[in-house]
Structure formats: structure tokens, C-alpha cells
N, C-alpha and C positions, 0 to 999 in steps of 0.2 A: 706472608703474615696476614691474619685476619684484619680486615679493614683497610689493607694497603691498596692504593690506587692501581687499577689495571693498565693505566695509560702507558707507563714505561714499557711493559711487556708487549702491549699492542703496537707501540712505536717500533720496537725491534722486529716484530713480526712483519710490519709493513715494509721495513727496510730490506728484509731478507726476501720476501715474496715479490717485491718489485723487480728484482733481477732474475729470480727463478721461482715460478709458481709452485714448485715441488721441493723447495729448499728445506722445508720442514716436513716431517712424517705426516701423512694425511690424518691419522688419528689425533695428533697434536693440533693440526690445523682445525679439526672439528671442535676440539675443546676451546680453541681460541676464538672460533666463530661464535660459539655460545657465550663466551666471555664478552665478546664485542657487543652482542645484542643485549646483554645485561647492562653494559655501560650506557647504551642508548636508553634503556629503561630507567636507569638511575639518574640520568640527567647530568647536571654539573655545569661548570663554567664553559660557555660556548667557546671561548678562546683556547681553552685547554683541550676540548673534545674534538672539534671539527677538523683541525689539521691532520689528525690521526684517524679518527673513526670513519669519516666518509670515504676517503681513498681506500682504506682497508676493506670497508663494506663492499665497494665496487670490485675489488680484487677477488674477495671470497665468493661473491655472487657468480663469478665466472670460474670457480675452482674446477680442476679436472675431475674431482670426485663428487658424485651426486649427493653423497651424505653431507658434505660440507655445504653445498648449495642449499640443500633442504634445511639445514640449521639456520641459514640466513632467512629463507622463505618462511620458516615457522613463526618468526617474530618480526616480519617485515612491517607489520602495522604499527610498530613502535617508533619508526623514524619519521622525520618531518616531511611535509607534503612535497617540497621541491626536490627532495632526494627520492621520495617514494615512487612517484609515477613512472620514471624510466625503468627502475629496477622491477617494479611490479609487472610491467609489460614484458620485460625480458624473462623473468622467472616463470610467468604464466605460459610462455612459449617454449620453455625448456624441453630438451629432448627426453627427459626422464619423467615418468608419470608421477612418482612420489613428490618430486620437486614441484611440478605443476599443481598438484592437489594441495600441497602445503601453501603455495602462493595464493591459490584461490581461497583457501580457508582464512588466510591473513586478510585478504580483501574483504571477506564477509565480516570479520571482526572489526575492521576499520569502518565499514559501512554502518555497522550497528553503533559504533562509538559516535560517528557523525550524526546519526539519527537521534541519539540521546542528547547531543548538543543542540540539535535543531528543535527538539521538544522543549528544551529549556528556554528557547527563544520564541515560543508561541506567544500569542497575545500582543500586547503593546510593543514589546521589544522587537518582535518580528515585523510589525507594521513600520516601526521607526527604521529598521534595517532596510526594508524595501523602499521606503520613502527616500532615504539617503542615496540608495542606488539610482533611483529615478532622477533625483536632483543632479547627481554627478553625470549621468548619462545624457539627460535631455533638458536639464535646466530647471530653475525654480518654478516656472509657470506650469510646466507639464506635471511636475511632482505634486504641486499644490492642487491642480485640477483632479488628479487621480485620488488624492486624499479626500477631496470634497465628494467625489463619486462614492468612495468607500463609506464616508459618513452618512450620505443620503441613503445608500442601500441598507446600512446597518439600522438606521432609524425606521425604514420601511419594513424590514423583516421583523424587527423588535415589535413594531406596532401591530403587524399582522399576527404574530404569535400571541401577543398580549390580548388582542381582541378575542381570539378563540378561547384562550384560557379564562378570560373574564366571563364570557358567556357560559362556559361549562361549569365554572366555579359557582356562578349564580344558580344554576340548576341544582348542584350539590347542596348549596346552602339552603335552598328552598325545600328540598327533600328532607334534609336533616331537621329543619324547623317543623315540618309537617309531622315527622315521626315523634319529635319531642312533645308536640301538642297532644298527639294521640296517647302517648305514654302517660302524660300528666292527667289526661281525662280517663285513663284506664279503658280506652277504646282500642283493644287489641284485635287487629284483623290480620291473620297470617298472610293472606294473599296480598293485601296492600303493603305490608311490611316487606314481603319478599320482592314485590315489584319495585319498591323504592330502593332497596339494597342492590337489586340487580342493575338498576339504572346508574346508581353511584359507582358500582363495580365496573360497568362499561366505560364510564368517564375516566376513572382512575387508570384502567387498562389502556385507554386511548392516549392518555398523557404519558404513561410509562413508555409506550411505543414512540411517542414524539420525542421524549428525552433521549431514548436510545438512538433515534435517527439524528438528533442534533449532535450527540457525542460522536457518532460515526462521521457526520459531516465535518466536525472539527478535526478529526483524525485523518480524513480521507486525502489530505495533501501531504501527509508525512511519508518519508521514504519507506517502502515495504520492508518488512522483516521476515525472517524464516522463509525466504524464497526457496522453493523446491520444485521438482518436476511432478506435475499432477496430470492425471488422465482427464481429458476434457469431458468425456461422458460421465465420469464420477462427479464432477463439479455440477453438471446439469442435473443429474439424478438427486444429488443432495438438496439442491434448491427446490426441485419439484416435491421432494418428500416433506420439506418444511411447509409447503403450501397445500398439502393434501387436504387438511380440514377447511381451509379458506377457499378452496376451489368451488366456484358455483356449479351446482348440479347440472345446469343446462348448457355447460360449455364442454365441447369435445377437445381434449388435449392430445395432439399428435407429436411424437418425438422421433427424430431420426438423426442420431449423432454417431459419427464414425468412432469405432472402438479403438483405433490405433493412433489417435491423436493425443499429443501431450503438450503442455504449456509450462514455461518457467515462471511460476507465480506464488504469491502467498495465498494458499488455497481458500482460506476463510474470506478474504477480501473479494476475490473474483466470484466465489459462490454467492456472496452478498450482492454483488453487481447483477448477476443473473437473476437472483431472487427478486430484486427490486423491479427489474424490467418485466419479468414474468408476472409478478403481482399486478402491475399496471395493465398488462395485456389481458389477464383473466377478468379483471374488473371491467375493462372496455368491452369485452366480448359477451359478458354476462347480461342477462335480462332481455335477450333478443332470441328469436327463433333461429336455430342453426348456428349458435355461437361457436366459434372455432379458434383455437390458437395452435400454431405450428412452430415447433422448435427444431432447428436443424443445426448440425455442426459438421463442418467439412474443411479440408485443406483448400486454400485458394491459390497457393503457389508453394514452392519449396520452403518458404520462410515464414508463412503466416497461416493462421486458422481463423475461421469465422463462425461465430455462434449467432444465429438469426432467430429472433422471436417475432412472429407475424400474427396479428389478430385481425378479425373481420368486424371490428367494432365500428363506431360512428366516425372514427378519424378525428383529425384536429383541424380547426379553422385556420385560415391564413394568418389571422392575428396571433392566435396561440402558437402557430407554427414558428413565427418569428422568435417568440420567447423560448420555445423548445430548442430551436437551433443554437441559441447561446446558453441554454440550460439555466434559466433564471431561477434561483431558489425562491421558495415562498409562494409560487403560483402553481396550482394543480387543477387539472380538469377532472380529477377524481374527487367525489364528495368526501369531505373529511380528511383529504390528503394534505400532507405538510408541504408538498412541492420539493422535498429534499431527495426523494428516492433516485430520480434520474441523475441528479447532480452528484450524489454519492457514487453511483455506478460509473458516471463519466470520470470522476476523479480517480477512483480505484483503477479503472482501465488505463487511463493515461499515465498513472504512476508506474504501470508495468510496461511502458513503451508501446501501448496499444492505442486504439481509437474507437470512438462510439459514433455510429452513423444513424441518424433519426430521419425517417421518411413517413409522411402521412398526408392524407387529403380527405376532406369531408366525404363520407359515404364509402370510402375505399379502404378503411382500416389503417392500421399503423404497423410499420416494420422497424425494429431496432436491431442493429447489427453490431456485435462486439468483435473487433479485430485484435488479435494478440499474436506475439511472436511464437513460432513453433519450436518445440524442443524435441530432441531425440528421446526415445523411450528409455527409462532407467535400465542400466545394464548394457545398453547398446554399445558403449565404448569400452566394455571390459576386455574384449579380445585385443583391442588395440593397446590398452594399457598394459596388459600382461606381457606383450612383446617388448615393452620398454624396461620391464623389471629384470 
């Protein structure tokens, strides 16, 4: 009957399959597996659900027919965490390719749901959550000290940003006042007008880029979404193409990236990381005779790849090197820089289980290396999958 609880039917199913996994026809088991996952989705009283649903879930996840196991894997993301982990591990290692792929797809849906929840906890709620964790793990004193460091850094970064904004807005305000006086006095000078508007446009563009970087910085610690297998050389080429107009004419750019390397990443984020590092390198090498930037990409072992960006610019002093080593936001050796580019790159790389290595010395240039997990090329596993089907 419509609206009738499925629990009695699922209870009888559990009783029958507990003694004989094939006591019910497999097509009927498939239907009941789908009914089971609908029950998880619908929720209901815990006391009524769990004594039946969880044991039956475990039975059907090991069903002799892969179609039944796939029905469980399809909606695996619906179940609670404590039951989810062991089943996800089991189904992702299933001997059938369809079941494995369904389990992986459920894993991705679950990651996206967790990321959405994490995004809701940004700002004050996230700070309070982290403070509480520190307090429970290390005590009040450590948690309070960490909070004070965060407050001090927040004030310093806010002050740094506000200072630059105030200076630029003062220039804009002066230019506008000058133009208004000329308009009021009917002293129209096309060249002067064009010069003032160009200056205002430059400042607006600089602040638009700053806002974009600050938004990227705010998002750069979130769990990556839309992770897929990307060709490493394509990510490097996309970053270089974005920098085509900004590249100084006096800098020679050399690129040598292996064509057969692939990485499991959110392409836009790793492209942004490469872009930020390359942008810094081009600025560092510009303005000097023989300016040169070399980009290489290669496998360093069976599990990792490395993208290295090396410039022959002035390098970084020992004092600045200490800050670069810990990637302090808000400080930049590049004129007009926000100091966020390397931090965003570091965050994006680390969120993909990678690492960022920074090496520099005065007069010796700077080398930044991105280390990322290596992935098989798309389609490389098709032959193995087809054997499972």
C-alpha cells in the first residue's frame, strides 16, 4: 500500500538472507536493496530503522550478484559516517568494475556534501570550531594563544590592505576633483582627460585583481571539487597563455614539460597555482639583461610529478626567505603585489595532497617546485575494467 512502512518487508528479507544469501530471487533482492536505500534516505525513528537496516545493508553489500551490490553502492552516500567508511572501502575494492565505479561516484557525492557543509562553517563558526578543537586537544592556554595570534595577523593584514586602498582611493579622489574643476571651468583638454581616466582605470583594475585574489585566498582551504585527471602540460600551457600579455618582452621563457604526465586535480585551482608562481617569476626576471624563466615538468618517481619554475632574478634576502618559507600573506617582494599569490598556490597544492617547495638566495634567482600525486592517463584502466564486465 502507498505510504506503508518498508520496515516489515526488510525485516523478513534480513531473516531469510541471514541463513541463505540466495533465499530470495536476485531480481527481488535488487528491488529490496533499492527499497533499503530509500529507507536510509527517508530517515525515521532510529530505534525502528537500525536493528533492521544496518545488518541488511551489510548483507546486501556482499550479495553474490554484482547488480545488487551496485544498487547499494549507488546510494552509499546516504548512510551515516560510522557505517559508511567500512562499506565504502569494501565496495571500492569490489571485483566488479561497475560496483567500484558506483562506490567511487557515491564517495564524490559525499565529499561534495561535506564541502557544502564546510562552506557553511566559514568565518566565525569555523574559527570557533577550530578553537574548541585546540582547547580539547591542548588546553585553554594553547587555544587562547592561537586565537590571539589569529587576531594579531587579521589586524596586520587588514591594516596593510586598508593602507594601500586608502592611498589609491586618495589618487582617484584627486583625479576626479581635478576633472570636475576643468569641466566647471570649461577647460576641456582631451589628453589630460584621457590621462586621468587611464590612471583611474588602472587603480580600479588593480583593486579588482586584489578582490579576486582575496576571494581565492578565502576559498583556497576548501575541499577541492570537480576533481578529475588532467594532463600536466595542458595546465602549464593554460597558465602561460593567461600570462601572454603580461610577460615582459626582455624575458626568455623556456618550457619543457613531459606530455605523458597526468594529475588528479581540480584543473582550475592547480592552473591558478602555476599562474601565480609563474607570474612572480616573470616579474623577478624582468628588467635585467638576460632575464630567463625555465618551466619543467617531469615524473620524480612512480607516484609523484614535479612542476618547477626557476627564474634568474635577484633572489630573496635571508629575512624575506624566512617569511616565504612559512608563506606569510600580506608581504610581497613584487611592487604592488598583495602577497597572496604564493599563499593561494600553496593552499591549492596542499589541498590536492601535494607540496610546494621554495628555494632562493640573493643573486641566485628563485626556484619554486610544485609536487603532486601522479595519476594514470584517462582510459588506461579501460582494458582492466572490461575484463570485469
